[in-house]
VOMIZA-109739 format. One record per residue: residue number from 1; x, y negated, z negated of N, C-alpha, C in turn; residue in one letter. Coordinates in steps of 0.2 Angstrom, whole numbers. Each point is the difference from the previous one (the first is absolute). Example, Ala and Ser with C-alpha at 12.3 -4.5 7.8 and 13.67 -1.06 7.14 Angstrom:
<lovos>
+-----+-------+-------+-------+-------+-------+-------+-------+-------+-------+--------+
: num :    nx :    ny :    nz :   cax :   cay :   caz :    cx :    cy :    cz : residu :
+-----+-------+-------+-------+-------+-------+-------+-------+-------+-------+--------+
:   1 :    66 :    28 :   -39 :    -4 :    -6 :     0 :     4 :    -6 :     0 :      A :
:   2 :    -2 :    -5 :     4 :     4 :    -6 :    -1 :    -4 :    -5 :    -3 :      S :
+-----+-------+-------+-------+-------+-------+-------+-------+-------+-------+--------+
</lovos>
This chain:
<lovos>
+-----+-------+-------+-------+-------+-------+-------+-------+-------+-------+--------+
: num :    nx :    ny :    nz :   cax :   cay :   caz :    cx :    cy :    cz : residu :
+-----+-------+-------+-------+-------+-------+-------+-------+-------+-------+--------+
:   1 :   334 :   394 :   426 :     4 :     5 :     2 :     5 :     2 :    -5 :      M :
:   2 :     2 :    -5 :    -4 :     6 :     1 :    -5 :    -2 :     6 :    -5 :      S :
:   3 :    -7 :     0 :    -2 :    -2 :     5 :    -5 :     1 :     7 :     4 :      N :
:   4 :    -2 :     0 :     6 :     1 :     7 :     4 :     7 :     2 :     1 :      A :
:   5 :     5 :    -5 :     1 :     7 :     2 :     0 :     2 :     2 :    -6 :      V :
:   6 :    -2 :    -3 :    -6 :     2 :     2 :    -7 :    -2 :     7 :    -1 :      A :
:   7 :    -6 :     2 :     2 :    -3 :     7 :     0 :     4 :     5 :     4 :      K :
:   8 :     3 :    -2 :     6 :     4 :     4 :     4 :     7 :     1 :    -4 :      R :
:   9 :     2 :    -5 :    -3 :     7 :     1 :    -3 :    -1 :     4 :    -6 :      L :
:  10 :    -6 :     0 :    -4 :    -1 :     4 :    -6 :    -1 :     7 :     3 :      E :
:  11 :    -3 :     1 :     5 :    -1 :     7 :     3 :     7 :     3 :     2 :      S :
:  12 :     4 :    -4 :     3 :     7 :     3 :     2 :     4 :     2 :    -7 :      I :
:  13 :    -1 :    -5 :    -5 :     4 :     2 :    -6 :    -3 :     6 :    -4 :      Q :
:  14 :    -7 :     0 :     0 :    -3 :     6 :    -3 :     2 :     7 :     4 :      E :
:  15 :     0 :     0 :     6 :     1 :     6 :     4 :     8 :     2 :     0 :      H :
:  16 :     4 :    -5 :     0 :     7 :     1 :     1 :     5 :    -1 :    -6 :      S :
:  17 :    -3 :    -4 :    -5 :     4 :    -2 :    -5 :     6 :    -5 :     2 :      G :
:  18 :     0 :    -3 :     6 :     5 :    -5 :     2 :    -2 :    -7 :    -3 :      I :
:  19 :     5 :    -4 :    -1 :    -1 :    -6 :    -3 :    -1 :    -5 :     6 :      S :
:  20 :    -1 :    -6 :    -2 :    -1 :    -6 :     5 :     7 :    -1 :     3 :      G :
:  21 :     5 :     1 :    -3 :     7 :    -1 :     3 :     1 :     5 :     5 :      R :
:  22 :    -2 :     7 :    -1 :     0 :     5 :     5 :    -4 :    -2 :     6 :      D :
:  23 :    -6 :    -2 :    -1 :    -5 :    -2 :     5 :     3 :    -5 :     4 :      V :
:  24 :     3 :    -5 :    -3 :     4 :    -6 :     4 :     5 :     3 :     4 :      A :
:  25 :     4 :     5 :    -2 :     6 :     3 :     3 :    -3 :     4 :     7 :      Q :
:  26 :    -6 :     4 :    -2 :    -3 :     3 :     6 :    -3 :    -4 :     5 :      L :
:  27 :    -2 :    -6 :    -2 :    -4 :    -4 :     5 :     5 :    -6 :     3 :      L :
:  28 :     6 :     0 :    -2 :     5 :    -5 :     2 :    -2 :    -7 :    -2 :      D :
:  29 :    -2 :    -1 :    -6 :    -1 :    -6 :    -3 :     3 :    -1 :    -7 :      T :
:  30 :    -2 :    -5 :    -4 :     3 :    -1 :    -6 :    -5 :     3 :    -6 :      T :
:  31 :     3 :     1 :    -6 :    -4 :     2 :    -5 :    -5 :    -6 :    -2 :      P :
:  32 :     3 :    -6 :     0 :    -4 :    -6 :    -1 :    -6 :    -1 :     4 :      Q :
:  33 :     1 :     2 :     7 :    -6 :     0 :     5 :    -5 :     5 :    -2 :      T :
:  34 :     2 :     6 :    -2 :    -5 :     5 :    -2 :    -3 :    -2 :    -6 :      V :
:  35 :     3 :    -3 :    -5 :    -3 :    -3 :    -6 :    -5 :    -5 :     2 :      S :
:  36 :     1 :    -5 :     5 :    -5 :    -5 :     2 :    -6 :     3 :     3 :      R :
:  37 :     1 :     6 :     4 :    -5 :     3 :     3 :    -5 :     3 :    -6 :      W :
:  38 :     3 :     3 :    -5 :    -3 :     3 :    -5 :    -5 :    -5 :    -4 :      R :
:  39 :     3 :    -6 :    -1 :    -3 :    -5 :    -4 :    -5 :    -4 :     4 :      T :
:  40 :     0 :     1 :     7 :    -4 :    -4 :     4 :     3 :    -7 :     2 :      G :
:  41 :     6 :    -1 :    -2 :     3 :    -7 :     2 :     2 :     0 :     7 :      Q :
:  42 :     0 :     5 :     4 :     1 :     0 :     7 :    -3 :     7 :     3 :      S :
:  43 :     0 :     0 :     6 :    -3 :     6 :     3 :     6 :     3 :     5 :      T :
:  44 :     0 :     6 :     1 :     5 :     3 :     5 :    -1 :    -3 :     7 :      P :
:  45 :     6 :    -1 :     4 :    -1 :    -1 :     7 :    -2 :     6 :     3 :      Q :
:  46 :    -3 :    -1 :     6 :    -3 :     6 :     3 :     5 :     6 :     1 :      P :
:  47 :     6 :    -1 :     1 :     5 :     6 :     1 :     1 :     3 :    -7 :      R :
:  48 :     0 :    -4 :    -5 :     1 :     3 :    -7 :    -7 :     4 :    -2 :      H :
:  49 :    -5 :    -3 :     2 :    -7 :     3 :    -2 :     0 :     7 :     3 :      L :
:  50 :     1 :     0 :     6 :     0 :     6 :     4 :     5 :     6 :    -3 :      E :
:  51 :     6 :    -2 :    -2 :     4 :     4 :    -3 :    -2 :     2 :    -7 :      R :
:  52 :    -3 :    -5 :    -4 :    -3 :     2 :    -7 :    -5 :     5 :     1 :      L :
:  53 :    -5 :    -1 :     5 :    -5 :     5 :     0 :     2 :     7 :     3 :      L :
:  54 :     5 :     0 :     4 :     3 :     6 :     2 :     3 :     4 :    -6 :      T :
:  55 :     4 :    -4 :    -4 :     3 :     3 :    -6 :    -5 :     2 :    -5 :      L :
:  56 :    -6 :    -3 :    -1 :    -5 :     2 :    -4 :    -3 :     7 :     2 :      E :
:  57 :    -1 :     0 :     7 :    -3 :     7 :     3 :     5 :     5 :    -1 :      W :
:  58 :     7 :    -1 :     1 :     5 :     5 :     0 :     0 :     3 :    -8 :      L :
:  59 :     0 :    -5 :    -5 :     1 :     3 :    -6 :    -6 :     3 :    -3 :      V :
:  60 :    -6 :    -2 :     3 :    -6 :     4 :    -2 :     0 :     7 :     3 :      S :
:  61 :     3 :     1 :     6 :     1 :     7 :     3 :     5 :     4 :    -5 :      Q :
:  62 :     5 :    -4 :    -2 :     5 :     4 :    -4 :    -3 :     2 :    -7 :      L :
:  63 :    -5 :    -4 :    -2 :    -3 :     1 :    -7 :    -4 :     7 :     0 :      A :
:  64 :    -1 :     2 :     6 :    -3 :     7 :     0 :     4 :     6 :    -2 :      A :
:  65 :     7 :    -2 :     0 :     5 :     5 :    -2 :     4 :    -1 :    -6 :      Y :
:  66 :     0 :    -7 :    -2 :     5 :    -1 :    -6 :    -4 :    -5 :    -4 :      Y :
:  67 :     2 :     0 :    -7 :    -2 :    -5 :    -5 :     4 :    -6 :     2 :      A :
:  68 :    -2 :    -6 :    -3 :     3 :    -6 :     2 :     8 :     0 :    -1 :      S :
:  69 :     2 :     2 :    -5 :     8 :     0 :    -2 :     3 :     4 :     5 :      E :
:  70 :    -3 :     6 :     1 :     3 :     5 :     5 :     0 :    -3 :     7 :      E :
:  71 :    -5 :    -4 :     2 :     0 :    -3 :     7 :     5 :    -5 :     0 :      A :
:  72 :     1 :    -4 :    -5 :     6 :    -5 :     1 :     6 :     4 :     1 :      K :
:  73 :     2 :     5 :    -4 :     6 :     4 :     1 :     0 :     3 :     7 :      L :
:  74 :    -5 :     2 :     3 :    -1 :     3 :     7 :     2 :    -6 :     5 :      W :
:  75 :    -3 :    -5 :    -1 :     1 :    -6 :     4 :     8 :    -2 :     0 :      L :
:  76 :     3 :     0 :    -5 :     7 :    -3 :    -1 :     5 :     5 :     0 :      F :
:  77 :    -1 :     7 :     1 :     5 :     5 :     1 :     1 :     2 :     7 :      S :
:  78 :     7 :     2 :     1 :     1 :     2 :     7 :    -3 :     7 :     1 :      P :
:  79 :    -2 :     1 :     7 :    -3 :     6 :     2 :     3 :     3 :     5 :      H :
:  80 :     1 :     7 :     0 :     4 :     3 :     5 :    -4 :     0 :     7 :      S :
:  81 :    -6 :     0 :     0 :    -4 :    -1 :     6 :     0 :    -7 :     3 :      L :
:  82 :     3 :    -5 :    -3 :     1 :    -6 :     2 :     7 :    -2 :     1 :      L :
:  83 :     4 :     6 :     1 :     7 :    -1 :     0 :     4 :    -4 :    -5 :      N :
:  84 :    -3 :     2 :    -6 :     3 :    -3 :    -6 :    -2 :    -7 :    -2 :      G :
:  85 :    -5 :    -3 :     5 :    -2 :    -7 :    -2 :    -6 :     1 :    -5 :      R :
:  86 :    -1 :    -6 :    -3 :    -6 :    -1 :    -4 :    -6 :    -2 :     3 :      R :
:  87 :    -6 :     3 :    -2 :    -6 :    -3 :     3 :    -1 :    -8 :     0 :      P :
:  88 :     3 :    -2 :    -6 :    -1 :    -7 :    -1 :     4 :    -4 :     5 :      A :
:  89 :     6 :     2 :     2 :     4 :    -3 :     5 :    -4 :     0 :     7 :      D :
:  90 :    -3 :     5 :     2 :    -4 :     1 :     6 :    -6 :    -5 :     0 :      L :
:  91 :    -3 :     0 :    -6 :    -5 :    -5 :    -1 :     2 :    -7 :     1 :      I :
:  92 :     6 :    -2 :    -3 :     2 :    -7 :     1 :     2 :    -1 :     7 :      A :
:  93 :     2 :     5 :     4 :     2 :    -1 :     7 :    -5 :     1 :     4 :      D :
:  94 :    -7 :     0 :    -2 :    -6 :     0 :     3 :     0 :     7 :     4 :      R :
:  95 :     2 :     5 :    -3 :     0 :     7 :     3 :    -5 :     4 :    -4 :      R :
:  96 :    -6 :    -2 :    -2 :    -4 :     3 :    -4 :    -3 :     7 :     3 :      T :
:  97 :     0 :     0 :     7 :    -3 :     6 :     3 :     5 :     6 :    -2 :      D :
:  98 :     6 :    -1 :     0 :     5 :     6 :    -2 :    -2 :     2 :    -8 :      E :
:  99 :    -1 :    -5 :    -4 :    -2 :     2 :    -7 :    -7 :     3 :     0 :      V :
: 100 :    -5 :    -2 :     4 :    -6 :     3 :     0 :     0 :     7 :     3 :      L :
: 101 :     5 :     2 :     5 :     1 :     6 :     2 :     3 :     5 :    -5 :      Q :
: 102 :     4 :    -3 :    -5 :     3 :     4 :    -5 :    -6 :     2 :    -5 :      L :
: 103 :    -4 :    -5 :    -1 :    -6 :     1 :    -5 :    -5 :     5 :     3 :      I :
: 104 :    -1 :     0 :     6 :    -4 :     5 :     4 :     3 :     7 :    -1 :      D :
: 105 :     7 :     1 :    -1 :     3 :     6 :    -1 :    -1 :     2 :    -7 :      Q :
: 106 :    -1 :    -4 :    -5 :    -2 :     2 :    -6 :    -6 :     3 :     0 :      L :
: 107 :    -5 :    -2 :     4 :    -7 :     3 :     1 :     1 :     7 :     2 :      D :
: 108 :     5 :     2 :     5 :     0 :     6 :     2 :     5 :     5 :    -4 :      S :
: 109 :     2 :    -3 :    -6 :     4 :     3 :    -5 :     7 :     2 :     3 :      A :
: 110 :     2 :    -3 :     6 :     6 :     2 :     3 :     6 :    -4 :    -3 :      S :
: 111 :    -1 :    -5 :    -5 :     5 :    -4 :    -3 :    -2 :    -2 :    -6 :      Y :
: 112 :     4 :     1 :    -6 :    -2 :    -3 :    -6 :     5 :    -5 :    -3 :      I :
+-----+-------+-------+-------+-------+-------+-------+-------+-------+-------+--------+
</lovos>
């Protein structure tokens, strides 16, 4: 499974330009833990694995609209439709549905 987890982490970085430290922040763990997942020294606990897979899916959706560096800025910038909150904060608070709704609005071109 460690190779599969490493591939997921690479996919997240490729699509969003975020670092292992950012992933750790979003998943409520430490950068050292994410590094151990990447190298296969450990595997994520079920709750972290679920959040990791959700994050990968979310950033893959975002990749349809932004290049990786732009996606990173989008994730970490305040948005008026989120009452000034950053998508990254909502992801860390396990409120990814709100972020996905905002991404859906990108598809309808109602928010850029």
